[in-house]
C-alpha positions in Angstrom: 40.1 21.0 -166.4 41.7 19.1 -163.7 44.1 20.9 -161.5 47.5 19.5 -160.2 49.5 20.6 -157.4 53.3 20.6 -158.0 56.2 20.9 -155.5 59.4 21.8 -157.1 63.2 22.8 -156.1 63.9 26.2 -157.7 67.3 27.8 -157.4 68.5 31.6 -158.5 71.5 31.4 -161.0 73.4 34.5 -161.4 75.9 35.1 -164.4 78.6 37.7 -164.1 81.1 39.2 -166.4 84.3 40.4 -164.9 86.9 42.7 -166.5 90.4 42.3 -164.7 93.6 44.1 -165.3 96.3 41.5 -165.2 99.6 40.6 -166.6 98.4 36.8 -167.5 95.4 34.7 -167.4 96.6 33.1 -164.3 96.8 36.3 -162.5 93.4 37.3 -163.7 91.9 34.0 -162.5 93.7 34.6 -159.1 92.3 38.2 -158.9 88.8 37.2 -159.5 89.0 34.1 -157.0 90.4 36.4 -154.4 87.8 38.5 -154.8 84.9 36.2 -154.9 86.4 34.4 -151.6 85.4 37.6 -149.7 82.6 39.3 -151.7 79.4 38.8 -153.2 79.6 40.4 -156.6 77.3 43.1 -157.6 76.4 44.6 -161.1 78.8 47.3 -162.0 80.8 46.8 -159.0 84.3 48.6 -159.4 87.4 47.9 -157.5 90.6 50.1 -157.1 92.5 46.8 -157.9 91.6 46.7 -161.5 88.6 44.3 -161.1 85.3 45.3 -162.5 82.0 43.3 -162.4 80.4 44.7 -165.6 77.1 42.7 -166.2 74.4 40.5 -164.2 72.3 38.1 -165.6 69.9 36.6 -163.0 67.7 33.5 -164.0 65.8 31.0 -162.6 66.4 27.2 -163.0 64.4 24.3 -161.8 66.4 21.7 -160.3 63.6 18.9 -160.1 60.0 18.4 -159.7 59.7 16.9 -156.0 55.8 16.1 -156.1 52.8 16.1 -158.4 49.6 15.3 -157.0 
């Protein structure tokens, strides 16, 4: 069987679910945006400001195959 060497661009994709205590959708979006501006989210992160990161789903995605030879 012939072997091929492949070079590829791979990136890690993280998906987070947040629970936010807020009075409106806009306020909830602002709280999450403000948090993400200064922090990297972690699973099960809990803040005193009513924001909780409840789940994390890591995944890998291939962006493109660069070379096959």
